[in-house]
C-alpha positions in Angstrom: -26.7 -7.4 -47.1 -23.3 -6.1 -46.0 -21.8 -7.5 -42.8 -21.8 -5.0 -39.9 -18.5 -3.4 -39.0 -16.5 -4.9 -36.2 -16.8 -2.8 -33.1 -14.4 -2.7 -30.1 -16.3 -2.1 -26.9 -14.2 -1.3 -23.8 -14.4 -4.0 -21.2 -11.6 -3.3 -18.7 -7.9 -2.8 -18.2 -5.6 -5.4 -16.7 -2.4 -5.4 -14.7 -0.7 -8.8 -14.2 2.3 -9.3 -11.9 4.7 -12.1 -12.7 6.4 -13.4 -9.5 8.8 -16.0 -11.0 9.8 -17.2 -14.4 11.0 -20.7 -15.1 12.9 -21.2 -18.4 13.1 -24.5 -20.2 15.5 -23.9 -23.1 15.7 -25.9 -26.3 12.7 -28.2 -25.9 11.5 -30.0 -29.0 9.0 -27.2 -29.7 11.2 -24.3 -28.7 12.0 -22.5 -25.5 9.3 -22.4 -22.9 9.1 -19.6 -20.3 6.6 -20.3 -17.5 5.8 -17.0 -15.8 4.0 -17.7 -12.6 1.4 -15.0 -11.9 1.5 -13.6 -8.4 -1.2 -11.0 -8.7 -3.7 -9.7 -11.3 -6.3 -7.0 -11.4 -8.9 -6.4 -14.1 -10.6 -3.1 -13.7 -13.5 -1.5 -15.7 -17.1 -0.4 -15.6 -18.5 -3.9 -16.3 -15.8 -6.0 -14.8 -13.8 -5.7 -11.6 -11.8 -8.7 -10.4 -8.6 -9.9 -8.9 -6.5 -13.1 -9.0 -7.9 -16.0 -6.9 -5.7 -18.9 -6.0 -2.1 -19.7 -7.1 -2.7 -21.8 -10.2 -2.0 -19.1 -12.7 0.8 -18.7 -15.2 1.8 -17.7 -18.7 3.2 -20.8 -20.5 5.0 -18.6 -23.2 6.6 -20.6 -26.0 9.3 -19.1 -28.2 9.4 -21.3 -31.4 12.6 -22.0 -33.2 11.6 -19.4 -35.8 11.4 -16.8 -33.0 7.6 -16.5 -32.7 6.5 -15.9 -29.1 3.2 -17.6 -28.3 1.3 -16.4 -25.3 -0.8 -19.0 -23.3 -2.2 -17.5 -20.0 -4.7 -19.2 -17.7 -5.9 -17.9 -14.3 -8.9 -17.7 -12.0 -10.3 -14.4 -11.0 -12.8 -13.4 -8.3 -15.0 -10.4 -9.0 -15.4 -7.7 -6.4 -18.9 -9.1 -5.7 -17.8 -12.7 -5.3 -18.2 -14.5 -8.7 -15.4 -16.8 -9.9 -14.2 -16.4 -13.5 -11.8 -18.7 -15.4 -9.8 -16.6 -17.9 -7.7 -17.9 -20.8 -5.9 -15.8 -23.3 -3.6 -16.7 -26.1 -1.8 -14.5 -28.5 1.6 -13.4 -29.8 4.4 -11.3 -28.2 7.3 -9.4 -29.7 10.2 -10.0 -27.3 12.2 -7.1 -28.9 9.5 -4.4 -28.3 7.9 -6.0 -25.2 4.4 -5.7 -26.9 1.9 -8.5 -26.7 -1.4 -9.1 -28.5 -4.0 -11.3 -26.8 -7.5 -12.7 -27.2 -9.0 -13.3 -23.8 -12.1 -15.5 -23.2 -14.0 -16.1 -19.9 -15.9 -19.0 -18.3 -18.2 -18.7 -15.4 -21.3 -20.4 -13.9 -22.4 -17.3 -12.1 -25.6 -15.9 -13.7 -24.5 -12.3 -13.0 -21.6 -12.8 -15.4 -23.0 -15.4 -17.8 -22.8 -12.7 -20.5 -19.0 -13.1 -20.5 -19.3 -16.8 -21.6 -20.0 -15.6 -25.1 -17.5 -12.8 -25.3 -14.3 -12.8 -27.3 -11.9 -10.0 -26.4 -8.8 -8.4 -28.0 -6.0 -6.5 -26.2 -2.6 -5.0 -26.8 -0.3 -4.8 -23.8 3.2 -4.0 -22.7 5.7 -6.1 -20.7 7.4 -3.8 -18.1 10.5 -5.8 -17.2 11.7 -3.6 -14.4 8.4 -4.1 -12.6 7.7 -7.7 -13.9 4.3 -6.5 -14.9 2.2 -7.1 -18.0 -0.1 -4.1 -18.5 -3.1 -4.1 -20.8 -4.4 -0.5 -20.8 -7.6 -1.6 -22.5 -9.2 -4.9 -23.2 -12.0 -4.7 -25.8 -15.0 -6.9 -26.3 -15.4 -7.7 -30.0 -18.9 -7.0 -31.3 
């Protein structure tokens, strides 16, 4: 029996504001840019949430070969009070300011337990003049 075709189901959009970036150049693994997240908003029919707390950042690593590896972690609070831990990794092109990410979620709130089994995919743009990472659409993979 053939495998079902991969479907992209819209989950939400996201806007992530970076407040400060710390640069650690020429580390043994490459150059690390820690972008501290000052605000984040995820908005969609099934998910509406904002950044909660201050422990949120992108630990971007640019390898010696020029590959930019995205590593973002943050806690969100949904509009109805659930806490969600969000992690996404991916790749970024520093010349085009495009990023590709695969977000996952963790929660103990039964209203959002369905997110625990979801893998997402997104393409976004870094807007340097605004210090904003914009993901116009994050898709649930089905």
